[in-house]
OpenMM code with the backbone's topology and positions (N, CA, C; nanometers):
from openmm import Vec3, app, unit

residues = "MET ILE LEU SER ARG ALA ILE LEU ASP GLU LEU LEU ARG VAL LEU ALA ARG LYS PHE ALA ARG ASP ALA ASP GLU LEU ALA ARG ILE ALA VAL LEU LEU ASN GLU ILE ALA THR PHE ALA SER VAL GLY ARG ARG LEU ASN VAL LEU ALA ASP GLU PRO ASP ASN ARG ILE LEU GLU CYS ALA ILE ALA GLY ARG ALA ASP ALA ILE VAL THR GLY ASP ARG ALA MET LEU ALA LEU SER ALA TYR ARG GLY VAL ARG VAL LEU ALA LEU ALA ALA TYR LEU GLY ARG PRO".split()
positions = [
    Vec3(0.0906, -0.1104, 0.0006),
    Vec3(-0.0017, -0.0024, -0.0022),
    Vec3(0.0859, 0.1169, 0.0035),
    Vec3(0.0707, 0.2117, -0.0966),
    Vec3(0.1365, 0.3343, -0.1094),
    Vec3(0.0258, 0.4472, -0.0674),
    Vec3(0.0882, 0.5353, 0.0224),
    Vec3(0.0100, 0.6578, 0.0567),
    Vec3(0.0965, 0.7741, 0.0427),
    Vec3(0.0273, 0.8934, 0.0410),
    Vec3(0.0965, 1.0195, 0.0561),
    Vec3(0.0249, 1.0988, 0.1682),
    Vec3(0.0986, 1.1932, 0.2192),
    Vec3(0.0341, 1.2778, 0.3219),
    Vec3(-0.0995, 1.3419, 0.2852),
    Vec3(-0.1160, 1.3791, 0.1520),
    Vec3(-0.2432, 1.4303, 0.1097),
    Vec3(-0.3501, 1.3312, 0.1222),
    Vec3(-0.3312, 1.2130, 0.0821),
    Vec3(-0.4182, 1.0995, 0.0816),
    Vec3(-0.4594, 1.0625, 0.2188),
    Vec3(-0.3551, 1.0502, 0.3170),
    Vec3(-0.3854, 1.0272, 0.4521),
    Vec3(-0.4719, 1.1374, 0.5049),
    Vec3(-0.4448, 1.2642, 0.4903),
    Vec3(-0.5264, 1.3693, 0.5404),
    Vec3(-0.6725, 1.3671, 0.4871),
    Vec3(-0.6867, 1.3370, 0.3579),
    Vec3(-0.8248, 1.3310, 0.2976),
    Vec3(-0.9033, 1.2139, 0.3645),
    Vec3(-0.8313, 1.0916, 0.3832),
    Vec3(-0.8880, 0.9746, 0.4480),
    Vec3(-0.9430, 1.0193, 0.5830),
    Vec3(-0.8606, 1.0844, 0.6610),
    Vec3(-0.9031, 1.1182, 0.7967),
    Vec3(-1.0209, 1.2173, 0.8058),
    Vec3(-1.0159, 1.3142, 0.7087),
    Vec3(-1.1315, 1.3993, 0.6903),
    Vec3(-1.2532, 1.3326, 0.6698),
    Vec3(-1.2452, 1.2445, 0.5706),
    Vec3(-1.3719, 1.1727, 0.5258),
    Vec3(-1.4287, 1.0795, 0.6402),
    Vec3(-1.3346, 1.0097, 0.7200),
    Vec3(-1.3845, 0.9286, 0.8265),
    Vec3(-1.4407, 1.0148, 0.9315),
    Vec3(-1.3927, 1.1323, 0.9606),
    Vec3(-1.4513, 1.2269, 1.0554),
    Vec3(-1.5870, 1.2693, 1.0258),
    Vec3(-1.5912, 1.3151, 0.8960),
    Vec3(-1.7114, 1.3832, 0.8485),
    Vec3(-1.8275, 1.2854, 0.8142),
    Vec3(-1.7971, 1.1709, 0.7385),
    Vec3(-1.8965, 1.0806, 0.6944),
    Vec3(-1.9280, 0.9657, 0.8030),
    Vec3(-1.8313, 0.9284, 0.8772),
    Vec3(-1.8558, 0.8141, 0.9622),
    Vec3(-1.8310, 0.8496, 1.1134),
    Vec3(-1.8278, 0.9841, 1.1404),
    Vec3(-1.8336, 1.0365, 1.2841),
    Vec3(-1.7289, 0.9673, 1.3744),
    Vec3(-1.6001, 0.9558, 1.3175),
    Vec3(-1.4994, 0.8987, 1.4008),
    Vec3(-1.4436, 1.0113, 1.4851),
    Vec3(-1.4101, 0.9804, 1.6151),
    Vec3(-1.3577, 1.0843, 1.6954),
    Vec3(-1.2045, 1.0968, 1.6858),
    Vec3(-1.1504, 1.1971, 1.7488),
    Vec3(-1.0030, 1.2237, 1.7336),
    Vec3(-0.9107, 1.1152, 1.7691),
    Vec3(-0.9546, 1.0342, 1.8832),
    Vec3(-0.8681, 0.9271, 1.9287),
    Vec3(-0.8703, 0.8100, 1.8175),
    Vec3(-0.9876, 0.7829, 1.7725),
    Vec3(-1.0000, 0.6853, 1.6689),
    Vec3(-0.9240, 0.7211, 1.5514),
    Vec3(-0.9297, 0.8335, 1.5011),
    Vec3(-0.8479, 0.8950, 1.3942),
    Vec3(-0.7017, 0.8793, 1.4082),
    Vec3(-0.6607, 0.9134, 1.5307),
    Vec3(-0.5127, 0.9097, 1.5584),
    Vec3(-0.4740, 0.7655, 1.5560),
    Vec3(-0.5570, 0.6655, 1.6089),
    Vec3(-0.5091, 0.5276, 1.5998),
    Vec3(-0.5057, 0.4874, 1.4621),
    Vec3(-0.5949, 0.5145, 1.3751),
    Vec3(-0.5919, 0.4936, 1.2303),
    Vec3(-0.4691, 0.5523, 1.1545),
    Vec3(-0.4431, 0.6735, 1.1902),
    Vec3(-0.3217, 0.7303, 1.1410),
    Vec3(-0.1959, 0.6666, 1.1743),
    Vec3(-0.1798, 0.6231, 1.3007),
    Vec3(-0.0583, 0.5433, 1.3492),
    Vec3(-0.0483, 0.4175, 1.2698),
    Vec3(-0.1652, 0.3457, 1.2573),
    Vec3(-0.1582, 0.2127, 1.2022),
    Vec3(-0.1171, 0.2293, 1.0508),
    Vec3(-0.1832, 0.3278, 0.9817),
    Vec3(-0.1378, 0.3450, 0.8408),
    Vec3(0.0108, 0.3838, 0.8250),
    Vec3(0.0484, 0.4581, 0.9110),
    Vec3(0.1997, 0.5049, 0.9072),
    Vec3(0.2805, 0.3872, 0.9325),
    Vec3(0.2441, 0.2815, 1.0085),
    Vec3(0.3329, 0.1707, 1.0283),
    Vec3(0.3193, 0.0587, 0.9038),
    Vec3(0.2091, 0.0500, 0.8429),
    Vec3(0.1898, -0.0545, 0.7370),
    Vec3(0.2093, -0.0030, 0.5905),
    Vec3(0.2011, 0.1262, 0.5806),
    Vec3(0.2050, 0.1771, 0.4413),
    Vec3(0.3454, 0.2341, 0.3941),
    Vec3(0.3607, 0.2362, 0.2815),
    Vec3(0.4887, 0.2927, 0.2249),
    Vec3(0.4391, 0.4441, 0.1896),
    Vec3(0.5170, 0.5420, 0.2240),
    Vec3(0.4800, 0.6800, 0.1963),
    Vec3(0.5487, 0.7343, 0.0719),
    Vec3(0.4852, 0.7817, -0.0211),
    Vec3(0.5484, 0.8393, -0.1445),
    Vec3(0.5615, 0.9910, -0.1267),
    Vec3(0.6641, 1.0446, -0.1607),
    Vec3(0.6911, 1.1937, -0.1620),
    Vec3(0.6560, 1.2415, -0.2972),
    Vec3(0.5371, 1.3121, -0.2962),
    Vec3(0.4800, 1.3581, -0.4249),
    Vec3(0.5349, 1.4947, -0.4556),
    Vec3(0.5967, 1.5187, -0.5748),
    Vec3(0.6586, 1.6511, -0.6018),
    Vec3(0.5707, 1.7226, -0.6996),
    Vec3(0.5134, 1.6497, -0.7916),
    Vec3(0.4341, 1.7170, -0.9119),
    Vec3(0.2987, 1.7000, -0.8994),
    Vec3(0.2185, 1.8089, -0.9039),
    Vec3(0.0751, 1.8080, -0.8996),
    Vec3(0.0066, 1.7709, -1.0276),
    Vec3(-0.0887, 1.6984, -1.0382),
    Vec3(-0.1599, 1.6579, -1.1608),
    Vec3(-0.2951, 1.7154, -1.1569),
    Vec3(-0.3460, 1.7543, -1.2707),
    Vec3(-0.4859, 1.7910, -1.2947),
    Vec3(-0.5465, 1.7127, -1.4148),
    Vec3(-0.5644, 1.5828, -1.3833),
    Vec3(-0.6170, 1.4851, -1.4910),
    Vec3(-0.7612, 1.4641, -1.4789),
    Vec3(-0.8084, 1.4463, -1.3639),
    Vec3(-0.9494, 1.4087, -1.3263),
    Vec3(-1.0192, 1.5294, -1.2689),
    Vec3(-1.1428, 1.5408, -1.2856),
    Vec3(-1.2326, 1.6468, -1.2234),
    Vec3(-1.2252, 1.6458, -1.0764),
    Vec3(-1.2259, 1.5361, -1.0110),
    Vec3(-1.2339, 1.5308, -0.8599),
    Vec3(-1.0871, 1.5296, -0.8092),
    Vec3(-1.0664, 1.6369, -0.7378),
    Vec3(-0.9287, 1.6697, -0.6966),
    Vec3(-0.8628, 1.5578, -0.6140),
    Vec3(-0.9368, 1.5000, -0.5257),
    Vec3(-0.8751, 1.3828, -0.4473),
    Vec3(-0.8330, 1.2687, -0.5384),
    Vec3(-0.9025, 1.2504, -0.6554),
    Vec3(-0.8547, 1.1453, -0.7443),
    Vec3(-0.7223, 1.1821, -0.8022),
    Vec3(-0.6862, 1.3054, -0.8267),
    Vec3(-0.5663, 1.3455, -0.8756),
    Vec3(-0.4590, 1.3215, -0.7728),
    Vec3(-0.4868, 1.3387, -0.6444),
    Vec3(-0.3901, 1.3065, -0.5483),
    Vec3(-0.3473, 1.1550, -0.5457),
    Vec3(-0.4443, 1.0644, -0.5827),
    Vec3(-0.4261, 0.9229, -0.5912),
    Vec3(-0.3315, 0.8897, -0.7123),
    Vec3(-0.3594, 0.9532, -0.8237),
    Vec3(-0.2620, 0.9368, -0.9463),
    Vec3(-0.1220, 0.9889, -0.9068),
    Vec3(-0.1238, 1.1047, -0.8419),
    Vec3(0.0225, 1.1557, -0.7967),
    Vec3(0.0809, 1.0652, -0.7086),
    Vec3(0.0251, 1.0076, -0.6131),
    Vec3(0.0877, 0.9072, -0.5207),
    Vec3(0.1212, 0.7897, -0.5920),
    Vec3(0.0449, 0.7373, -0.6794),
    Vec3(0.0835, 0.6105, -0.7451),
    Vec3(0.2074, 0.6271, -0.8386),
    Vec3(0.2100, 0.7366, -0.9105),
    Vec3(0.3224, 0.7622, -0.9949),
    Vec3(0.4454, 0.7946, -0.9162),
    Vec3(0.4473, 0.8664, -0.8086),
    Vec3(0.5555, 0.8911, -0.7189),
    Vec3(0.6027, 0.7734, -0.6490),
    Vec3(0.5129, 0.6762, -0.6088),
    Vec3(0.5489, 0.5587, -0.5424),
    Vec3(0.5655, 0.4401, -0.6391),
    Vec3(0.5727, 0.4739, -0.7670),
    Vec3(0.6030, 0.3640, -0.8654),
    Vec3(0.5160, 0.2486, -0.8476),
    Vec3(0.3785, 0.2706, -0.8257),
    Vec3(0.2804, 0.1600, -0.8077),
    Vec3(0.2652, 0.0828, -0.9379),
    Vec3(0.2288, -0.0390, -0.9335),
    Vec3(0.1928, -0.1162, -1.0495),
    Vec3(0.0549, -0.0868, -1.0855),
    Vec3(-0.0380, -0.0732, -0.9844),
    Vec3(-0.1811, -0.0507, -1.0076),
    Vec3(-0.2401, 0.0282, -0.9022),
    Vec3(-0.3572, 0.0942, -0.9410),
    Vec3(-0.4509, 0.1489, -0.8405),
    Vec3(-0.5721, 0.0548, -0.8517),
    Vec3(-0.6184, 0.0113, -0.7354),
    Vec3(-0.7321, -0.0625, -0.7205),
    Vec3(-0.8490, 0.0221, -0.6666),
    Vec3(-0.9559, 0.0419, -0.7430),
    Vec3(-1.0592, 0.1372, -0.7156),
    Vec3(-1.2013, 0.0969, -0.7583),
    Vec3(-1.2899, 0.1607, -0.7128),
    Vec3(-1.4339, 0.1392, -0.7570),
    Vec3(-1.4806, 0.2717, -0.8313),
    Vec3(-1.3871, 0.3736, -0.8285),
    Vec3(-1.4353, 0.5163, -0.8830),
    Vec3(-1.4281, 0.4971, -1.0305),
    Vec3(-1.5435, 0.5367, -1.0818),
    Vec3(-1.5667, 0.5204, -1.2328),
    Vec3(-1.4883, 0.6135, -1.3133),
    Vec3(-1.4616, 0.7309, -1.2695),
    Vec3(-1.3790, 0.8292, -1.3471),
    Vec3(-1.2371, 0.7637, -1.3525),
    Vec3(-1.1876, 0.7095, -1.2323),
    Vec3(-1.0499, 0.6610, -1.2451),
    Vec3(-1.0481, 0.5393, -1.3309),
    Vec3(-1.1533, 0.4527, -1.3177),
    Vec3(-1.1474, 0.3229, -1.4051),
    Vec3(-1.1499, 0.3564, -1.5461),
    Vec3(-1.2202, 0.4660, -1.5852),
    Vec3(-1.2331, 0.5092, -1.7276),
    Vec3(-1.0863, 0.5303, -1.7800),
    Vec3(-0.9917, 0.5582, -1.7153),
    Vec3(-0.8482, 0.5873, -1.7568),
    Vec3(-0.7880, 0.4469, -1.8068),
    Vec3(-0.8176, 0.3396, -1.7215),
    Vec3(-0.7619, 0.2101, -1.7406),
    Vec3(-0.6177, 0.2030, -1.7168),
    Vec3(-0.5327, 0.3116, -1.7422),
    Vec3(-0.3945, 0.3276, -1.7126),
    Vec3(-0.3651, 0.4700, -1.7210),
    Vec3(-0.2510, 0.5028, -1.6472),
    Vec3(-0.2044, 0.6405, -1.6574),
    Vec3(-0.0529, 0.6338, -1.6241),
    Vec3(0.0270, 0.6718, -1.7178),
    Vec3(0.1636, 0.6815, -1.7054),
    Vec3(0.2302, 0.5443, -1.6509),
    Vec3(0.1686, 0.4389, -1.7104),
    Vec3(0.2230, 0.3037, -1.6780),
    Vec3(0.1621, 0.2396, -1.5590),
    Vec3(0.0786, 0.3158, -1.4885),
    Vec3(0.0037, 0.2653, -1.3696),
    Vec3(-0.1322, 0.2165, -1.4122),
    Vec3(-0.1608, 0.0820, -1.3957),
    Vec3(-0.2903, 0.0357, -1.4328),
    Vec3(-0.3920, 0.0762, -1.3436),
    Vec3(-0.5203, 0.0940, -1.3818),
    Vec3(-0.6287, 0.1331, -1.2986),
    Vec3(-0.7271, 0.0125, -1.3092),
    Vec3(-0.7558, -0.0554, -1.2000),
    Vec3(-0.8336, -0.1616, -1.2003),
    Vec3(-0.9464, -0.1636, -1.1013),
    Vec3(-1.0488, -0.2461, -1.1343),
    Vec3(-1.1627, -0.2637, -1.0199),
    Vec3(-1.1006, -0.3846, -0.9383),
    Vec3(-1.1599, -0.3997, -0.8214),
    Vec3(-1.1153, -0.4917, -0.7237),
    Vec3(-1.1382, -0.6373, -0.7961),
    Vec3(-1.2372, -0.6647, -0.8598),
    Vec3(-1.2599, -0.8007, -0.9140),
    Vec3(-1.1561, -0.8285, -1.0244),
    Vec3(-1.1203, -0.7315, -1.1011),
    Vec3(-1.0143, -0.7481, -1.1913),
    Vec3(-0.8755, -0.7691, -1.1422),
    Vec3(-0.8412, -0.6935, -1.0349),
    Vec3(-0.7224, -0.7163, -0.9539),
    Vec3(-0.7121, -0.8588, -0.9009),
    Vec3(-0.8273, -0.9073, -0.8473),
    Vec3(-0.8280, -1.0398, -0.7869),
    Vec3(-0.8393, -1.1406, -0.8871),
    Vec3(-0.8508, -1.1180, -1.0178),
    Vec3(-0.8644, -1.2055, -1.1244),
    Vec3(-0.9999, -1.2747, -1.1319),
    Vec3(-1.0964, -1.2074, -1.0879),
    Vec3(-1.2398, -1.2623, -1.0971),
    Vec3(-1.3063, -1.2031, -1.2137),
    Vec3(-1.3996, -1.2858, -1.2715),
    Vec3(-1.4834, -1.2324, -1.3927),
    Vec3(-1.5775, -1.1127, -1.3531),
] * unit.nanometer
topology = app.Topology()
chain = topology.addChain("A")
for resn in residues:
    res = topology.addResidue(resn, chain)
    for name in ("N", "CA", "C"):
        topology.addAtom(name, app.Element.getBySymbol(name[0]), res)
């Protein structure tokens, strides 16, 4: 798993806003992700997709030299690949029809 600080920040904001997670729970999640993820240092900002958080995902994948992005996001899936990074649905990633 490759993350960037921008992605981690967005994840924590969404968890707080949409799922009513408190500060202690968010801190535990942040610590866990810091322990298990590889963090990419993103230098170049992209403006490929209309949804800005999706652009942060692309930036992170490129900076982290990811093989693939696994997502359910339709706009990202429509790319199918970007700069050598495949964009796959979970079923395709797992090799399911």
